[in-house]
C-alpha positions as CSV (number, residue, x, y, z in Angstrom):
1,M,91.7,119.5,75.6
2,S,92.0,120.5,79.3
3,E,95.1,119.6,81.3
4,Q,94.6,117.0,84.1
5,P,95.6,118.2,87.5
6,Q,98.8,116.6,88.8
7,L,98.9,114.4,91.8
8,H,100.0,116.0,95.1
9,T,103.6,115.3,95.9
10,S,102.6,113.4,99.0
11,I,100.5,111.0,97.0
12,I,103.3,110.4,94.6
13,S,105.7,109.8,97.5
14,M,103.3,107.4,99.1
15,V,102.8,105.4,95.9
16,S,106.5,105.3,95.3
17,L,107.2,104.3,98.8
18,A,104.7,101.5,98.7
19,A,105.9,100.3,95.3
20,G,109.5,100.3,96.4
21,I,108.7,98.2,99.5
22,A,106.4,95.8,97.6
23,S,109.1,95.3,94.9
24,K,111.9,94.9,97.5
25,H,113.7,97.9,95.9
26,P,117.2,98.3,97.3
27,D,116.8,102.0,98.1
28,M,114.1,101.0,100.7
29,G,112.1,104.2,100.1
30,Q,114.3,106.4,102.3
31,C,113.9,109.4,99.9
32,Q,110.1,109.1,100.0
33,L,110.1,108.8,103.8
34,D,112.1,112.0,104.1
35,R,109.8,113.8,101.6
36,L,106.6,112.6,103.3
37,R,107.9,113.7,106.7
38,S,109.0,117.1,105.4
39,T,105.5,117.7,103.9
40,G,103.9,117.0,107.2
41,V,102.3,113.6,106.5
42,P,101.4,112.1,109.9
43,Q,103.5,109.2,110.9
44,H,100.4,107.0,111.4
45,Q,99.6,107.4,107.7
46,I,103.2,106.6,106.7
47,D,103.0,103.5,108.9
48,A,99.8,102.4,107.2
49,V,101.4,102.7,103.8
50,V,104.4,100.7,104.9
51,E,102.2,98.0,106.5
52,I,100.0,97.7,103.4
53,A,103.0,97.5,101.1
54,R,104.7,94.8,103.2
55,H,101.5,92.8,103.4
56,I,101.1,92.9,99.6
57,R,104.8,91.9,99.1
58,D,104.6,89.1,101.6
59,E,101.3,87.8,100.3
60,A,102.7,87.8,96.7
61,S,105.8,85.8,97.9
62,E,103.6,83.3,99.7
63,K,101.4,82.7,96.7
64,L,104.3,82.3,94.4
65,D,106.0,79.9,96.8
66,T,102.8,77.9,97.1
67,A,102.3,77.7,93.4
68,F,106.0,76.7,93.0
69,D,105.7,74.0,95.6
70,E,102.5,72.6,94.1
71,K,104.0,72.4,90.6
72,S,107.3,70.9,91.8
73,R,105.5,68.2,93.8
74,H,103.5,67.1,90.8
75,N,106.5,67.2,88.4
76,E,104.6,69.6,86.1
77,P,105.9,72.5,84.1
78,T,106.4,75.6,86.3
79,K,103.7,77.6,84.6
80,I,101.9,79.8,87.2
81,A,98.2,79.6,86.9
82,A,95.9,82.6,86.8
83,P,94.4,83.5,90.2
84,D,91.2,81.8,91.1
85,K,88.3,84.2,90.4
86,S,86.5,83.0,93.6
87,E,89.3,84.3,95.7
88,S,89.1,87.8,97.0
89,C,91.6,90.2,95.3
90,C,91.8,92.2,98.5
91,S,92.8,91.1,101.9
92,S,93.7,92.9,105.1
93,T,96.9,93.5,106.9
94,P,97.5,92.0,110.3
95,S,96.2,95.2,112.0
96,G,93.0,95.0,109.9
97,T,93.9,97.7,107.3
98,S,92.3,96.9,103.9
99,C,94.7,96.8,101.0
100,C,92.0,98.1,98.6
């Protein structure tokens, strides 16, 4: 069995930064920002990661709030329905950057 190559540290830091932002982690990704900058990742790429993560976080909050509001108005149990398959699973940030 051959060993799989490891992800580059900048990719790991970008994923970690995005996940931290999207999950509202209290550390706010400061360690990842420092690591990305120290490895020479251009600021525009860091900005794109932050924008995409914030967009996903905000979109998730909006969908959850909408589902909650719909259920609470109809006095139904607060079970969140599965996403509609006809909806796109991928949207774009305000600047037009794709999240997929």
